[in-house]
PLY file of the C-alpha trace (Angstrom):
ply
format ascii 1.0
element vertex 107
property float x
property float y
property float z
element edge 106
property int vertex1
property int vertex2
end_header
-31.28 -16.83 7.29
-31.74 -13.69 7.09
-30.95 -11.48 4.32
-29.24 -9.17 6.33
-27.10 -11.58 7.38
-25.57 -11.94 3.99
-25.03 -8.16 3.24
-22.05 -8.04 5.67
-20.31 -5.41 3.17
-20.26 -1.62 3.82
-22.61 0.15 2.04
-20.65 2.74 -0.87
-21.40 6.48 -0.21
-24.50 8.23 -2.03
-22.32 10.17 -4.00
-20.63 7.17 -5.86
-20.24 8.93 -9.29
-18.08 11.63 -7.99
-16.04 9.21 -6.14
-15.67 7.58 -9.10
-14.30 10.74 -11.30
-12.15 11.58 -8.84
-10.35 8.22 -8.84
-10.12 8.49 -12.15
-8.88 11.66 -12.40
-5.99 10.47 -9.98
-5.47 7.61 -11.69
-4.51 9.34 -15.35
-2.25 11.83 -13.40
-0.23 9.42 -12.04
-0.11 7.30 -15.28
1.14 11.01 -16.55
3.39 10.80 -14.34
4.19 7.24 -14.92
4.50 8.26 -18.87
6.67 11.42 -18.10
9.39 9.83 -16.05
9.65 7.00 -18.30
10.69 9.64 -20.98
13.07 11.40 -19.07
15.14 7.91 -17.83
14.95 6.11 -20.91
18.15 6.08 -21.52
18.91 5.14 -17.78
18.14 1.24 -16.50
18.69 1.65 -12.84
16.85 -0.35 -10.03
15.39 2.61 -9.00
13.39 3.47 -12.26
11.80 -0.22 -11.86
11.19 0.66 -8.07
9.54 3.73 -8.83
7.13 2.31 -11.89
6.18 -0.98 -9.48
5.03 1.26 -6.85
3.26 3.36 -9.05
1.87 0.52 -10.41
0.58 -0.90 -7.23
-0.45 2.54 -5.99
-3.31 2.59 -9.22
-4.18 -1.09 -8.65
-4.92 -0.27 -5.33
-7.47 2.91 -6.42
-8.62 0.39 -9.47
-9.02 -2.69 -7.03
-10.47 -0.36 -4.32
-12.96 1.79 -6.32
-13.78 -0.04 -9.69
-13.97 -3.40 -8.08
-15.70 -1.98 -4.71
-12.91 -3.62 -2.70
-13.14 -0.67 -0.71
-16.73 -1.27 0.59
-15.97 -4.79 1.87
-15.87 -6.00 5.37
-11.82 -5.89 6.54
-11.22 -9.65 6.08
-11.31 -10.22 3.06
-9.37 -7.34 1.79
-6.65 -8.78 4.27
-7.32 -12.36 2.95
-5.91 -10.91 -0.77
-3.00 -8.81 0.17
-1.52 -10.72 3.21
-0.69 -13.97 0.67
0.54 -11.89 -1.96
2.80 -9.95 0.31
4.44 -13.37 0.95
4.43 -14.41 -2.73
5.99 -10.67 -3.32
8.61 -11.26 -0.16
9.45 -14.66 -1.98
10.14 -13.31 -5.06
12.27 -10.75 -3.65
14.40 -13.60 -2.08
14.79 -15.58 -4.98
16.11 -12.70 -6.69
18.52 -11.78 -4.50
19.76 -15.18 -4.21
19.91 -15.63 -7.69
22.00 -12.46 -7.81
24.56 -13.65 -5.17
25.03 -16.74 -7.11
25.22 -14.97 -10.27
28.17 -13.15 -8.04
29.81 -15.72 -7.08
30.29 -17.17 -10.49
0 1
1 2
2 3
3 4
4 5
5 6
6 7
7 8
8 9
9 10
10 11
11 12
12 13
13 14
14 15
15 16
16 17
17 18
18 19
19 20
20 21
21 22
22 23
23 24
24 25
25 26
26 27
27 28
28 29
29 30
30 31
31 32
32 33
33 34
34 35
35 36
36 37
37 38
38 39
39 40
40 41
41 42
42 43
43 44
44 45
45 46
46 47
47 48
48 49
49 50
50 51
51 52
52 53
53 54
54 55
55 56
56 57
57 58
58 59
59 60
60 61
61 62
62 63
63 64
64 65
65 66
66 67
67 68
68 69
69 70
70 71
71 72
72 73
73 74
74 75
75 76
76 77
77 78
78 79
79 80
80 81
81 82
82 83
83 84
84 85
85 86
86 87
87 88
88 89
89 90
90 91
91 92
92 93
93 94
94 95
95 96
96 97
97 98
98 99
99 100
100 101
101 102
102 103
103 104
104 105
105 106
């Protein structure tokens, strides 16, 4: 086996330091929005607020995993190997919550 066979991931860009700072500022802005929305909607307990926080959390996780954990520079099958089972688990949890609400409604 040659070393080239083990180096299947794509190379990170030359300006990686700039990319990391750009990602930092994006994460900082998303966190500020997250906190501002939380304090603006503190008295409301709605599903929309929870959905907004989940979506912002997933977007922040995408940036963290993509840049800081170098998943963006791997071959396509590795992220799919991680993401596809997570989608099925989230789908299962959603179905369980819907079923639980329906069962609670019937009682």
